[in-house]
SERO-4910 file (N, C-alpha, C, O; in steps of 0.05 Angstrom, whole numbers):
BEGIN
 pado doro    nc1    nc2    nc3   cac1   cac2   cac3    cc1    cc2    cc3    oc1    oc2    oc3
  Met    A   -682     19    163   -654      5    166   -659    -15    149   -641    -23    135
  Asn    A   -692    -28    146   -695    -53    137   -696    -47    107   -692    -68     94
  Ala    A   -698    -27     92   -703    -27     70   -675    -27     56   -677    -34     32
  Val    A   -649    -22     65   -618    -22     62   -613    -53     54   -617    -71     71
  Arg    A   -606    -59     29   -594    -81     22   -559    -91     29   -544    -73     24
  Phe    A   -549   -109     36   -523   -111     37   -514   -122     15   -493   -115      3
  Glu    A   -533   -147      6   -531   -171    -12   -511   -158    -39   -518   -140    -54
  Gly    A   -490   -170    -41   -474   -157    -62   -458   -136    -61   -441   -131    -79
  Arg    A   -463   -121    -35   -444    -97    -29   -422    -96    -28   -416   -114    -13
  Asp    A   -392    -82    -38   -371    -76    -35   -364    -65     -7   -380    -47     -3
  Ile    A   -351    -67     10   -343    -59     40   -311    -53     35   -292    -66     40
  Ile    A   -313    -23     20   -280    -12     18   -280     10     40   -262      8     57
  Ser    A   -297     28     42   -293     47     66   -309     54     85   -331     60     78
  Ile    A   -304     56    113   -320     65    128   -342     86    125   -364     85    135
  Arg    A   -332    104    111   -347    122    101   -369    121     77   -382    141     68
  Asp    A   -371     95     69   -395     91     58   -417     80     71   -436     68     61
  Phe    A   -414     85     96   -432     70    115   -444     89    135   -429    102    149
  Thr    A   -474     91    137   -485    108    156   -481     97    186   -470     76    191
  Arg    A   -491    113    203   -489    100    234   -508     84    234   -503     68    252
  Gly    A   -538     77    219   -553     61    224   -542     39    216   -550     21    230
  Glu    A   -522     31    195   -517     13    177   -495      5    200   -496    -20    204
  Leu    A   -482     14    211   -464      6    223   -474     -6    254   -460    -22    267
  Asp    A   -496      3    262   -503     -3    288   -520    -31    279   -521    -49    296
  Tyr    A   -532    -35    252   -544    -57    248   -523    -81    245   -530   -104    252
  Ile    A   -495    -77    232   -479    -93    230   -471   -105    262   -468   -129    265
  Leu    A   -469    -88    281   -456    -88    304   -478   -106    315   -471   -119    334
  Asn    A   -506   -110    308   -527   -120    325   -524   -154    307   -529   -175    319
  Met    A   -519   -154    289   -511   -181    279   -490   -199    288   -490   -223    295
  Ala    A   -469   -180    287   -443   -188    299   -452   -203    329   -443   -224    338
  Ser    A   -471   -184    341   -477   -201    373   -489   -227    365   -481   -248    375
  Glu    A   -509   -226    348   -526   -252    337   -507   -275    330   -513   -298    337
  Met    A   -484   -271    316   -462   -291    315   -450   -305    328   -440   -327    322
  Glu    A   -450   -288    362   -436   -297    378   -439   -329    379   -421   -345    376
  Glu    A   -464   -332    383   -479   -362    391   -470   -379    363   -457   -399    365
  Val    A   -476   -371    340   -471   -381    317   -439   -394    313   -432   -416    306
  Ala    A   -426   -375    321   -396   -385    317   -389   -405    330   -373   -422    321
  Lys    A   -400   -405    356   -393   -427    376   -402   -459    366   -391   -480    373
  Arg    A   -425   -454    349   -440   -481    339   -441   -491    318   -447   -514    312
  Gly    A   -432   -464    301   -425   -469    272   -454   -473    255   -475   -480    263
  Ser    A   -447   -464    228   -478   -459    222   -467   -469    180   -444   -472    170
  Asp    A   -486   -470    170   -480   -484    138   -494   -460    120   -500   -466     97
  Met    A   -499   -433    127   -509   -413    118   -497   -407     90   -511   -401     71
  Leu    A   -470   -410     89   -460   -403     70   -445   -432     57   -424   -430     45
  Arg    A   -456   -452     60   -451   -481     51   -449   -475     14   -469   -465      3
  Gly    A   -428   -482      2   -429   -480    -30   -415   -451    -35   -410   -445    -58
  Arg    A   -409   -432    -14   -398   -413    -26   -369   -407    -14   -359   -414      7
  Thr    A   -358   -391    -37   -320   -393    -35   -315   -367    -26   -325   -348    -39
  Leu    A   -299   -362     -4   -282   -339     -6   -255   -335    -11   -238   -348      1
  Ala    A   -249   -312    -32   -219   -314    -40   -209   -296    -23   -225   -279    -15
  Ser    A   -177   -297    -10   -164   -286      6   -138   -280    -15   -124   -298    -25
  Leu    A   -134   -249    -20   -120   -236    -40   -101   -222    -21   -109   -199    -20
  Phe    A    -79   -225     -6    -65   -216     13    -36   -208      3    -18   -225      5
  Phe    A    -29   -176    -12     -9   -174    -20     16   -161     -2     38   -155    -10
  Glu    A      4   -159     27     15   -156     54     17   -178     70      9   -201     65
  Pro    A     31   -170     92     31   -200    112      7   -186    134      2   -163    141
  Ser    A     -4   -215    142    -26   -202    156    -29   -231    170    -28   -251    156
  Thr    A    -34   -233    201    -43   -256    212    -67   -249    223    -77   -271    227
  Arg    A    -83   -232    232   -114   -232    247   -132   -228    218   -151   -243    212
  Thr    A   -124   -209    205   -147   -202    191   -147   -229    171   -166   -243    175
  Arg    A   -134   -236    154   -128   -256    134   -149   -290    152   -169   -302    145
  Leu    A   -129   -291    178   -140   -326    187   -172   -315    196   -189   -333    192
  Ser    A   -181   -294    205   -206   -282    220   -228   -284    196   -251   -290    199
  Phe    A   -217   -279    173   -239   -279    146   -241   -307    142   -263   -316    136
  Glu    A   -219   -324    146   -225   -348    132   -238   -363    158   -257   -378    152
  Val    A   -232   -363    180   -244   -377    205   -280   -370    202   -297   -388    205
  Ala    A   -286   -345    196   -309   -337    192   -319   -347    173   -339   -361    177
  Met    A   -309   -344    147   -329   -362    133   -326   -391    131   -340   -401    114
  Gln    A   -309   -409    147   -309   -435    158   -331   -441    173   -345   -460    165
  Lys    A   -338   -430    191   -359   -419    220   -385   -419    204   -406   -417    216
  Leu    A   -385   -420    180   -411   -410    164   -415   -428    143   -433   -425    126
  Gly    A   -397   -451    142   -404   -476    129   -386   -470    107   -378   -491     95
  Gly    A   -374   -444     96   -366   -441     65   -340   -451     66   -332   -467     83
  Thr    A   -323   -441     42   -296   -455     34   -275   -436     34   -289   -416     37
  Thr    A   -255   -428     33   -232   -409     29   -212   -418     10   -203   -441     10
  Ile    A   -202   -394    -11   -179   -397    -27   -165   -374    -27   -171   -354    -14
  Gly    A   -148   -376    -38   -121   -351    -39    -93   -356    -28    -83   -378    -23
  Phe    A    -81   -332    -26    -55   -341    -29    -45   -316     -3    -53   -294    -10
  Ala    A    -35   -315     15    -13   -301     33     11   -285     21     22   -267     33
  Glu    A     17   -294     -6     43   -287     -3     45   -278    -35     51   -297    -50
  Pro    A     41   -257    -46     37   -252    -74     59   -266    -91     53   -270   -115
  Asp    A     84   -276    -83    107   -280   -103    100   -311   -111    112   -321   -130
  Ile    A     80   -325    -96     70   -347    -99     50   -347   -126     44   -369   -136
  Ser    A     38   -320   -138     14   -325   -151     30   -314   -182     54   -313   -187
  Ser    A      5   -305   -199     20   -290   -224     28   -265   -221     41   -253   -237
  Ile    A     18   -257   -199     28   -225   -203     53   -223   -206     60   -202   -217
  Lys    A     76   -241   -200    102   -248   -199    115   -250   -227    139   -246   -231
  Lys    A     96   -256   -246    101   -259   -271     89   -227   -286     90   -219   -309
  Gly    A     82   -219   -268     67   -189   -290     43   -185   -291     37   -168   -308
  Glu    A     18   -198   -273     -4   -202   -283    -14   -174   -267     -7   -170   -244
  Thr    A    -25   -162   -276    -45   -137   -264    -65   -145   -243    -74   -168   -239
  Leu    A    -71   -118   -226    -97   -128   -204   -115   -132   -220   -120   -156   -225
  Ala    A   -129   -115   -231   -148   -119   -250   -150   -148   -259   -169   -163   -254
  Asp    A   -125   -154   -274   -135   -182   -287   -133   -210   -266   -139   -233   -273
  Thr    A   -126   -204   -242   -121   -220   -217   -151   -223   -212   -164   -244   -214
  Val    A   -161   -202   -205   -191   -198   -191   -208   -217   -215   -219   -239   -211
  Arg    A   -207   -201   -242   -219   -214   -261   -215   -249   -265   -235   -261   -274
  Val    A   -197   -261   -261   -192   -289   -257   -203   -302   -238   -218   -321   -240
  Val    A   -191   -286   -207   -209   -299   -183   -236   -302   -179   -246   -322   -168
  Glu    A   -251   -279   -187   -281   -275   -184   -297   -304   -198   -320   -310   -193
  Asn    A   -279   -318   -216   -288   -346   -228   -294   -361   -212   -313   -377   -215
  Tyr    A   -275   -359   -183   -270   -384   -170   -288   -375   -145   -297   -394   -132
  Ala    A   -294   -349   -137   -308   -349   -111   -325   -329   -114   -327   -314   -134
  Asp    A   -340   -328    -84   -370   -312    -84   -364   -283    -78   -378   -265    -86
  Val    A   -340   -280    -60   -329   -253    -47   -298   -256    -46   -287   -277    -41
  Ile    A   -286   -234    -52   -264   -227    -55   -251   -208    -26   -258   -185    -21
  Val    A   -237   -220    -16   -221   -199     12   -192   -188      0   -172   -201     -8
  Leu    A   -194   -172      1   -167   -161    -16   -146   -141      9   -152   -120     19
  Arg    A   -118   -159     14   -108   -123     28    -78   -122      6    -62   -140     -1
  His    A    -80    -96      2    -48    -89    -18    -39    -57     -8    -51    -38      2
  Pro    A    -15    -63    -14     -1    -34     -6    -12    -12    -13    -16      7      2
  Leu    A    -18    -14    -38    -31     17    -53    -58     27    -42    -78     13    -37
  Glu    A    -54     55    -38    -83     65    -26    -99     69    -57    -89     78    -78
  Gly    A   -120     61    -54   -143     57    -72   -149     37    -86   -168     34   -101
  Ala    A   -122     15    -77   -127    -11    -91   -155    -30    -88   -160    -49   -103
  Ala    A   -165    -24    -73   -195    -37    -62   -213    -30    -77   -227    -48    -86
  Arg    A   -217     -3    -83   -232      9    -93   -229      7   -119   -249      8   -132
  Phe    A   -208      5   -131   -203     -4   -163   -207    -33   -174   -215    -40   -196
  Ala    A   -198    -52   -145   -207    -73   -152   -239    -79   -156   -249    -94   -173
  Ala    A   -252    -63   -135   -284    -67   -137   -295    -58   -163   -317    -66   -169
  Glu    A   -280    -40   -181   -292    -33   -209   -291    -56   -225   -309    -63   -240
  Tyr    A   -269    -69   -220   -277    -92   -239   -287   -123   -241   -293   -139   -259
  Ala    A   -286   -123   -204   -300   -152   -197   -327   -143   -196   -337   -121   -189
  Arg    A   -341   -174   -208   -370   -182   -213   -377   -189   -184   -400   -195   -178
  Val    A   -359   -189   -168   -371   -205   -140   -359   -181   -118   -343   -163   -124
  Pro    A   -370   -185    -95   -370   -160    -75   -336   -166    -63   -327   -188    -57
  Val    A   -323   -142    -62   -296   -137    -58   -298   -127    -23   -308   -106    -17
  Ile    A   -289   -142     -8   -281   -130     20   -254   -119     27   -236   -135     28
  Asn    A   -249    -90     33   -219    -85     33   -208    -87     63   -211    -72     83
  Ala    A   -194   -108     61   -174   -114     79   -140   -103     90   -120   -113     99
  Gly    A   -149    -73     81   -130    -54     85   -118    -47     62   -109    -66     49
  Ser    A   -114    -24     52   -110    -10     30    -91     10     42    -97     26     60
  Gly    A    -64      6     29    -34     19     44    -42     28     70    -48     13     88
  Ala    A    -42     54     70    -44     69     93    -69     84     95    -72     99    115
  Glu    A    -96     83     71   -111     94     78   -133     84     92   -146    103    101
  Glu    A   -148     53    100   -169     46    110   -161     23    112   -144     10    100
  His    A   -178     16    133   -184    -14    140   -214    -17    154   -217    -22    178
  Pro    A   -233    -14    137   -258    -10    149   -274    -32    167   -291    -24    183
  Thr    A   -266    -61    163   -275    -83    179   -263    -77    202   -277    -74    222
  Gln    A   -234    -74    204   -226    -68    235   -238    -53    252   -244    -56    275
  Ala    A   -243    -29    230   -260     -5    252   -291    -15    255   -307     -1    267
  Met    A   -298    -37    246   -322    -43    259   -320    -66    281   -338    -69    298
  Leu    A   -296    -84    281   -290    -96    306   -285    -84    326   -291    -94    348
  Asp    A   -270    -55    324   -263    -39    344   -286    -29    354   -289    -28    379
  Leu    A   -309    -20    332   -335    -12    352   -349    -28    364   -362    -21    384
  Tyr    A   -349    -54    354   -367    -84    368   -345    -82    398   -356    -84    420
  Thr    A   -330    -79    397   -310    -87    421   -316    -65    440   -314    -71    464
  Ile    A   -324    -42    434   -317    -11    453   -352    -19    462   -358    -21    485
  Leu    A   -370    -23    445   -400    -28    459   -407    -54    468   -429    -60    477
  Lys    A   -385    -75    466   -385   -105    486   -380    -98    509   -393   -106    529
  Glu    A   -357    -77    509   -334    -74    541   -354    -52    555   -360    -54    579
  Lys    A   -362    -36    543   -369     -9    553   -404     -5    550   -413     17    555
  Gly    A   -418    -23    542   -442    -19    537   -453      6    518   -477     12    519
  Arg    A   -442     14    507   -449     41    492   -425     52    485   -403     48    494
  Ile    A   -431     71    464   -412     84    442   -415    113    450   -397    129    457
  Asp    A   -439    116    449   -451    153    457   -439    160    478   -437    142    494
  Gly    A   -430    181    484   -417    193    512   -391    187    522   -381    193    544
  Leu    A   -376    169    497   -349    167    515   -329    179    509   -333    192    489
  Asp    A   -307    183    518   -282    198    513   -264    180    505   -254    167    524
  Ile    A   -254    172    476   -241    157    461   -210    171    455   -208    193    444
  Ala    A   -188    158    463   -166    168    449   -152    144    429   -152    120    434
  Leu    A   -142    156    409   -129    142    379    -99    153    387    -96    177    387
  Met    A    -79    138    393    -52    147    397    -34    128    381    -35    104    375
  Gly    A    -15    148    378     14    128    357     17    144    333     21    169    331
  Asp    A     14    125    314     13    127    288    -13    139    276    -31    124    267
  Leu    A    -16    162    276    -37    170    260    -41    181    235    -63    186    226
  Arg    A    -13    184    221    -10    195    205    -19    162    185    -40    159    172
  Tyr    A     -1    146    188      4    120    164    -14    102    172    -20     84    156
  Gly    A    -28    102    199    -45     86    205    -73     76    198    -94     89    204
  Arg    A    -72     58    188   -106     58    165   -128     51    184   -151     52    178
  Thr    A   -115     42    214   -137     29    226   -146     51    238   -170     53    236
  Val    A   -134     73    252   -141     96    254   -161    119    234   -180    134    235
  His    A   -150    113    224   -166    128    194   -197    123    202   -214    139    210
  Ser    A   -198     92    194   -227     81    188   -239     85    217   -263     90    220
  Leu    A   -224     83    238   -246     88    264   -250    118    268   -271    128    277
  Ala    A   -233    130    262   -239    160    274   -268    168    253   -286    182    262
  Tyr    A   -270    157    229   -289    164    206   -306    151    216   -327    162    209
  Ala    A   -313    125    236   -334    108    241   -338    127    269   -360    138    271
  Leu    A   -326    131    283   -335    147    313   -340    171    304   -356    181    321
  Ser    A   -335    188    285   -353    206    284   -381    204    285   -395    219    298
  Leu    A   -390    184    271   -423    186    267   -429    177    293   -448    162    289
  Tyr    A   -424    178    329   -423    177    348   -426    204    366   -413    223    357
  Asp    A   -440    207    388   -437    229    403   -406    219    424   -409    211    447
  Val    A   -384    222    415   -363    224    429   -344    248    438   -354    270    436
  Arg    A   -324    246    447   -305    261    444   -277    247    438   -270    230    455
  Leu    A   -260    252    414   -241    243    407   -219    256    415   -218    280    411
  Tyr    A   -194    244    430   -163    251    426   -154    239    419   -154    216    425
  Phe    A   -135    254    398   -117    250    373    -82    258    389    -72    280    391
  Ile    A    -67    227    398    -45    234    415    -23    223    401    -17    199    402
  Ser    A     -8    242    384     16    231    372     37    254    366     33    278    368
  Pro    A     60    241    360     86    263    358     74    271    327     60    258    311
  Ser    A     85    301    327     77    318    313     86    313    286     71    327    272
  Met    A    101    302    272    109    286    248     85    269    242     76    269    219
  Leu    A     71    251    263     52    231    254     22    237    263      4    221    267
  Arg    A     21    266    264    -14    273    270    -33    264    250    -26    258    227
  Met    A    -49    264    255    -80    258    242    -77    269    213    -66    291    209
  Arg    A    -89    253    192    -87    268    166   -104    287    166   -125    287    180
  Arg    A    -94    313    145   -115    328    139   -144    317    134   -166    320    145
  Glu    A   -137    308    117   -164    300    102   -189    284    121   -213    283    118
  Val    A   -171    271    141   -199    263    167   -204    279    179   -226    285    187
  Leu    A   -177    292    185   -189    319    204   -214    337    194   -235    341    207
  Asp    A   -209    346    171   -228    360    156   -257    342    158   -277    352    168
  Asp    A   -256    317    148   -277    307    141   -297    296    169   -321    290    166
  Ile    A   -283    297    194   -301    295    221   -296    321    239   -300    321    264
  Lys    A   -289    338    227   -288    355    253   -317    374    260   -325    384    281
  Gly    A   -327    372    238   -355    382    242   -376    368    254   -398    379    259
  Arg    A   -371    344    259   -385    322    274   -376    316    296   -390    303    311
  Val    A   -352    325    304   -343    311    325   -332    331    343   -327    353    331
  Asp    A   -324    330    373   -308    342    384   -275    330    378   -272    305    381
  Val    A   -256    345    371   -226    326    369   -208    350    384   -211    374    383
  Val    A   -188    334    398   -173    351    420   -147    338    406   -145    313    406
  Glu    A   -125    357    391    -97    338    387    -74    348    414    -70    371    424
  Glu    A    -64    325    420    -49    321    439    -23    313    434    -22    301    412
  Glu    A      2    316    446     26    300    447     30    280    466     38    257    462
  Asn    A     24    293    489     32    280    522      3    258    527    -20    264    533
  Val    A     12    238    523     -9    219    540    -15    219    567    -37    210    573
  Glu    A     -2    227    584     -6    233    611    -26    253    618    -40    250    638
  Asp    A    -27    276    599    -45    290    608    -75    287    598    -92    304    604
  Val    A    -80    261    582   -104    252    572   -117    228    588   -141    222    593
  Ile    A    -88    216    597   -103    185    610   -123    190    633   -139    172    637
  Pro    A   -123    209    647   -147    205    669   -172    215    652   -193    210    664
  Lys    A   -174    228    629   -203    238    623   -212    218    605   -233    224    594
  Ile    A   -200    196    598   -210    176    572   -225    153    591   -221    150    615
  Asp    A   -245    139    573   -260    109    573   -245     94    555   -244     70    561
  Val    A   -231     99    534   -217     83    514   -193     91    503   -191    111    489
  Leu    A   -177     78    507   -153     80    494   -142     66    475   -136     44    484
  Tyr    A   -135     68    443   -139     53    427   -107     60    416   -101     82    408
  Val    A    -85     35    417    -59     42    421    -49     39    386    -67     31    371
  Thr    A    -31     42    378    -25     33    350      2     30    348     11     48    362
  Arg    A     21     17    338     48     17    338     54     40    318     36     50    304
  Ile    A     80     48    316     96     65    301    102     50    274    121     34    276
  Gln    A     91     51    251     96     32    234    115     36    209    112     46    187
  Lys    A    138     22    223    163     23    211    167     14    179    188     13    167
  Glu    A    143      9    169    147     -4    136    133     24    130    143     28    108
  Arg    A    123     37    132    109     54    122    122     83    122    108    102    113
  Phe    A    143     88    131    160    111    127    182    117    103    205    108    102
  Pro    A    173    130     87    194    141     64    223    138     73    241    125     62
  Asp    A    222    152     91    254    157    101    253    147    126    237    156    144
  Leu    A    272    125    131    279    109    160    288    131    177    286    123    200
  Ser    A    296    153    175    316    167    194    293    182    203    298    193    225
  Asp    A    274    186    196    245    198    206    235    175    229    234    179    253
  Tyr    A    228    150    215    225    134    230    235    132    264    221    130    284
  Glu    A    264    133    261    285    139    283    281    157    298    284    153    322
  Lys    A    273    182    292    258    202    303    234    195    326    238    203    349
  Val    A    211    181    319    191    176    343    189    147    344    166    138    348
  Arg    A    206    132    341    205    108    352    206    104    381    221    116    396
  Gly    A    186     84    390    189     88    424    172    113    433    167    115    457
  Ser    A    163    132    416    146    154    434    129    150    450    121    170    462
  Tyr    A    120    127    456     96    126    476    104     95    483    112     78    467
  Arg    A     99     93    514     97     65    525     72     61    553     71     72    575
  Ile    A     58     45    541     27     43    563     39     25    581     41      1    574
  Asp    A     48     34    608     56     12    629     38     19    656     20     36    658
  Leu    A     47      1    674     21     -1    699     34     30    718     21     37    738
  Asn    A     55     42    712     56     63    717     36     91    709     25    105    725
  Leu    A     37     92    687     27    107    670    -15    102    673    -32    119    668
  Leu    A    -18     80    682    -40     75    680    -56     77    712    -80     72    716
  Lys    A    -35     87    734    -40     92    761    -63    112    754    -85    106    762
  Gly    A    -60    139    738    -76    152    740    -98    154    722   -109    176    718
  Ala    A   -106    130    710   -129    126    685   -150    121    711   -148    117    735
  Lys    A   -174    124    689   -210    127    698   -207     95    706   -192     78    695
  Asp    A   -223     91    729   -248     57    730   -258     50    710   -280     59    705
  Gly    A   -248     33    693   -263     24    675   -247     30    652   -256     15    634
  Leu    A   -231     42    645   -216     44    627   -214     17    603   -215     -7    610
  Ile    A   -210     26    579   -208     -4    563   -187     -1    553   -185     24    555
  Ile    A   -163    -11    542   -146    -13    523   -147    -24    496   -147    -49    492
  Leu    A   -148    -13    485   -150    -28    448   -124    -31    431   -107    -13    429
  His    A   -123    -50    420    -93    -50    401   -104    -67    375   -113    -89    381
  Pro    A   -104    -60    347   -108    -78    329    -84    -96    326    -84   -111    306
  Leu    A    -65    -96    340    -45   -112    333    -25   -116    308    -36   -109    287
  Pro    A     -5   -123    305     10   -130    323     23   -115    344     21    -92    334
  Arg    A     33   -111    363     47    -89    384     78    -98    382     87   -121    380
  Val    A     89    -81    383    113    -85    393    123    -76    420    122    -91    440
  Asp    A    135    -49    420    138    -41    450    121    -21    462    127    -12    484
  Glu    A     96    -13    448     84      5    458     64     -1    484     56     17    500
  Ile    A     58    -32    485     41    -35    514     57    -50    525     65    -69    512
  Ala    A     66    -44    553     83    -69    562     66    -88    570     43    -85    577
  Pro    A     84   -115    568     73   -139    577     56   -138    594     34   -149    593
  Glu    A     66   -120    616     53   -125    651     29   -114    646     15   -122    665
  Val    A     11    -97    627    -12    -92    626    -27   -115    614    -51   -116    622
  Asp    A    -20   -134    596    -39   -154    595    -60   -166    615    -84   -170    613
  Ala    A    -40   -170    639    -62   -179    658    -78   -162    679    -87   -166    701
  Thr    A    -79   -146    663    -95   -125    677   -127   -122    661   -133   -131    639
  Pro    A   -147   -106    681   -169   -107    670   -173    -87    647   -195    -86    635
  Tyr    A   -153    -72    641   -155    -52    623   -146    -61    598   -149    -46    579
  Ala    A   -137    -83    594   -130    -94    565   -150   -111    559   -159   -128    575
  Lys    A   -159   -106    534   -178   -116    521   -168   -125    488   -187   -126    473
  Tyr    A   -148   -129    479   -133   -123    452   -131   -156    448   -122   -165    426
  Phe    A   -139   -171    466   -131   -196    450   -168   -214    453   -174   -237    447
  Lys    A   -184   -192    466   -210   -195    460   -213   -189    431   -223   -203    413
  Gln    A   -204   -167    431   -215   -157    396   -204   -184    373   -213   -185    350
  Val    A   -192   -196    380   -185   -219    361   -205   -238    355   -208   -250    333
  Trp    A   -222   -243    379   -245   -260    373   -267   -238    358   -277   -241    335
  Asn    A   -271   -217    373   -294   -199    359   -286   -192    333   -303   -178    321
  Gly    A   -264   -199    317   -256   -197    296   -273   -226    278   -287   -224    257
  Val    A   -268   -247    289   -291   -270    277   -315   -268    273   -327   -277    253
  Val    A   -330   -251    300   -361   -251    294   -372   -231    277   -392   -232    262
  Val    A   -354   -209    280   -361   -185    257   -352   -194    227   -365   -183    209
  Arg    A   -337   -207    221   -332   -214    193   -350   -235    181   -356   -238    157
  Met    A   -360   -253    210   -376   -272    202   -407   -257    193   -420   -267    174
  Ala    A   -417   -233    208   -440   -220    204   -432   -208    172   -444   -219    154
  Leu    A   -416   -191    167   -400   -177    144   -410   -194    114   -421   -184     94
  Leu    A   -402   -225    120   -397   -240    101   -428   -255     96   -436   -260     73
  Ala    A   -445   -260    119   -470   -269    109   -487   -242     97   -504   -245     79
  Leu    A   -481   -221    107   -492   -204     97   -490   -194     65   -509   -188     50
  Val    A   -467   -192     59   -460   -187     26   -464   -216      9   -464   -218    -15
  Leu    A   -466   -235     27   -472   -261      9   -503   -265     12   -512   -285      1
  Gly    A   -518   -250     23   -550   -254     19   -553   -271     41   -577   -267     46
  Ala    A   -546   -289     60   -553   -306     74   -565   -286    102   -581   -297    117
  Leu    A   -559   -266    105   -576   -251    129   -589   -223    115   -578   -205    101
  Glu    A   -613   -227    123   -632   -202    106   -617   -176    124   -624   -152    119
***
């Protein structure tokens, strides 16, 4: 593992990483817990550019906070209408301009493949902060870190991913990542939102997968429940969204049948799929995920910018 270099590396897909590399990133994130509290100058003089062509709260802010806690600075936009994109500038040209101002680019874009496309043009590392309904690799890394931190291990767990498995980029990346571990995966969704075939084909040879529609049948068996919202904005036909909206709701009544020690995760934002009453229970870990995103992204930035070996 020590022979692997992260410096200058793009972070586009979780499939580009081995289990050893992911474990190394998780270990570095753990070391960043104390660094985050006291601050550091390890990235002093370095600049992060956040180019967000889609709305974001947690991802954009956590990358910016991570950079600042390491002593760096941030530039960028969270609304493409205020950039030269509105004048017709291409993504390739935007990236080639911004790389003159920054040492690393964090990109969120509505089109699948946009991050990898940008990386082909950029001379600085590009980090995929979400590309359409495709992938969100750094979210998967912080999800892994949260599971490890809360359960003490990843191997040997029964983990359910529930909700919008067709359009949810977070569950695609997380499924790829978890397939590198010794786990059993349950995919819970309405039939029209089943996990993408290409994801299933990729992971089925490495990990046990059970597809279900009924969360009540699965809740007594699992150690981790990863909940996602039904993403209205991803549906080509809104009439299809209306058919599946509100398909699942995690509430106290459902959780009566849960295992001791179950943890509930959510990439957020949530709509109505987790009842607010669940927030006060020991099951709820989704707000802890927010902090975990900061330390994981601190580790990633320090690694790709060569401040950590």
